[in-house]
C-alpha positions as CSV (number, residue, x, y, z in Angstrom):
1,M,62.7,-132.5,36.5
2,R,66.2,-131.8,35.1
3,L,64.7,-131.7,31.4
4,T,62.1,-129.2,32.6
5,L,64.8,-126.9,34.1
6,R,66.8,-127.0,31.0
7,L,63.9,-126.3,28.8
8,L,62.8,-123.3,31.2
9,L,66.5,-122.0,31.0
10,A,66.4,-122.3,27.2
11,L,63.3,-120.4,27.0
12,L,64.5,-117.6,29.4
13,L,67.7,-117.2,27.1
14,L,65.4,-116.6,24.2
15,L,63.4,-113.8,25.9
16,P,66.0,-111.1,25.7
17,A,66.4,-111.5,21.9
18,P,63.0,-110.0,20.8
19,A,63.7,-107.0,23.2
20,I,67.0,-106.4,21.6
21,A,65.7,-106.9,18.1
22,A,62.9,-104.4,18.8
23,E,65.4,-101.5,19.5
24,W,65.0,-98.5,17.2
25,G,68.2,-97.1,15.7
26,H,69.0,-93.3,15.1
27,Y,70.5,-91.5,12.1
28,A,71.8,-88.0,12.2
29,N,72.9,-86.0,9.2
30,V,75.5,-83.5,9.9
31,R,75.7,-81.8,6.6
32,F,71.9,-80.7,6.8
33,G,71.3,-80.8,10.4
34,Y,68.5,-83.3,10.8
35,A,67.9,-86.7,12.6
36,I,65.4,-89.6,12.5
37,D,64.8,-92.8,14.4
38,V,65.3,-95.8,12.2
39,P,62.8,-98.9,12.8
40,P,64.2,-102.2,14.0
41,G,65.3,-104.6,11.3
42,F,66.2,-101.9,8.8
43,V,69.9,-101.8,7.6
44,G,71.6,-98.8,6.3
45,R,73.3,-98.8,3.0
46,G,75.9,-96.2,4.1
47,E,75.9,-92.4,3.9
48,S,75.4,-91.2,0.3
49,A,78.3,-89.9,-1.7
50,N,77.3,-86.2,-1.2
51,S,76.6,-86.8,2.5
52,D,72.8,-85.7,2.2
53,G,71.2,-88.8,3.5
54,Q,71.0,-92.6,3.5
55,V,68.8,-95.6,2.5
56,F,67.6,-98.1,5.1
57,K,66.1,-101.4,3.9
58,S,64.2,-104.3,5.5
59,P,62.9,-107.3,3.6
60,T,59.7,-105.6,2.7
61,A,60.2,-101.9,3.1
62,T,62.5,-99.1,2.2
63,L,63.1,-95.9,4.2
64,T,65.1,-93.2,2.3
65,V,66.1,-90.0,4.2
66,W,67.8,-86.9,2.9
67,G,68.4,-83.2,3.1
68,M,68.4,-80.7,0.4
69,Y,68.5,-76.9,-0.3
70,L,65.5,-75.2,-1.4
71,L,66.2,-74.4,-5.1
72,D,63.3,-72.1,-6.0
73,G,60.5,-70.7,-3.8
74,T,59.5,-71.4,-0.4
75,F,59.4,-74.7,1.8
76,E,55.5,-75.0,0.8
77,D,56.5,-74.7,-2.9
78,Q,59.1,-77.5,-2.5
79,A,56.6,-79.7,-0.7
80,R,54.0,-79.2,-3.5
81,N,56.7,-80.0,-6.1
82,R,57.7,-83.2,-4.3
83,Q,54.1,-84.4,-4.2
84,T,53.6,-83.4,-7.9
85,E,56.8,-85.4,-8.9
86,T,55.5,-88.4,-6.8
87,A,52.2,-88.3,-8.6
88,H,54.1,-88.1,-12.0
89,D,55.9,-91.2,-11.0
90,G,52.5,-93.1,-11.0
91,W,51.6,-92.9,-7.2
92,G,48.0,-92.0,-6.6
93,I,48.0,-89.4,-3.9
94,S,45.5,-90.3,-1.2
95,Y,46.4,-88.0,1.8
96,S,48.2,-84.6,1.9
97,V,48.7,-82.0,4.6
98,S,51.1,-79.0,4.6
99,T,52.0,-76.1,6.9
100,P,54.8,-73.5,6.4
101,S,57.2,-75.7,8.3
102,N,56.3,-79.4,7.5
103,A,54.3,-81.4,5.0
104,S,53.1,-85.0,4.6
105,F,51.6,-86.9,1.8
106,S,51.0,-90.5,0.9
107,G,50.1,-92.5,-2.2
108,I,49.3,-95.9,-3.6
109,K,50.9,-97.5,-6.7
110,G,49.9,-101.1,-7.5
111,G,50.4,-103.1,-4.2
112,R,52.7,-100.4,-2.6
113,I,52.3,-97.5,-0.3
114,I,54.5,-94.5,0.0
115,Y,54.5,-92.1,2.9
116,S,56.6,-88.9,2.5
117,R,57.4,-86.4,5.3
118,L,59.2,-83.0,4.8
119,I,60.4,-80.6,7.4
120,A,61.9,-77.0,7.0
121,L,65.4,-76.6,8.3
122,C,67.2,-73.3,8.8
123,G,69.5,-72.0,6.1
124,S,67.0,-72.6,3.2
125,A,67.2,-76.3,3.6
126,F,64.7,-79.1,4.2
127,A,64.8,-82.8,5.3
128,E,62.7,-85.5,3.9
129,F,61.9,-89.1,4.3
130,D,60.1,-91.6,1.9
131,F,58.8,-94.9,3.4
132,E,57.8,-97.3,1.0
133,Y,56.1,-100.6,1.9
134,S,53.5,-103.3,0.9
135,R,49.8,-102.5,1.0
136,A,49.6,-105.8,2.8
137,D,51.7,-104.6,5.7
138,L,49.6,-101.3,6.2
139,Q,48.6,-102.3,9.8
140,K,52.0,-103.5,10.7
141,F,53.7,-100.2,9.6
142,N,51.0,-97.6,10.8
143,S,52.7,-97.2,14.2
144,I,56.1,-97.1,12.5
145,V,55.1,-94.4,10.2
146,D,53.7,-92.4,13.2
147,R,57.2,-92.7,15.0
148,L,59.0,-91.7,11.8
149,V,56.9,-88.5,11.5
150,R,57.4,-87.7,15.2
151,S,61.2,-88.4,15.2
152,L,62.3,-86.5,12.0
153,R,63.6,-83.1,13.3
154,G,66.2,-80.5,12.8
155,T,69.5,-80.4,14.7
156,Q,72.0,-77.7,15.5
157,G,75.6,-77.3,14.3
158,S,75.3,-78.3,10.5
159,V,76.6,-76.5,7.6
160,A,72.9,-75.6,6.9
161,C,72.3,-74.4,10.5
162,P,75.5,-73.4,12.3
163,A,75.5,-73.3,16.1
164,Q,74.5,-69.9,17.5
């Protein structure tokens, strides 16, 4: 009886650990005025030297987020340019959709998948994330990609978008 009680207590103590581990983090970039949720198990490498974004890594995947000013043309031009650059880096683009305010595309290279999302920000800026992971993890990361897409958004009060 005493052994069963100890075993039960030990199991109950283990239950909260997965719930804590499953918590999503949050990253907000003040310079460009965007925010995104960060999946459980991803560790940030620290803000970049020019404060445009950050890289988050897990053992099998990399999430890179950054903001940038539009250099030439419109947001849609920038989205097309990013997709073209990705294709020139050897990624076979398998999905692409774009509107005047957001764009997404994905591609495959060897055993890896990349999913990219761009959103227009005010002040002629945009935010982007690239999420790269193994093809073997496709099912595992589908819901994570969905949440990343939903969570990437502009915020107020940045240099690119001062508060009104």
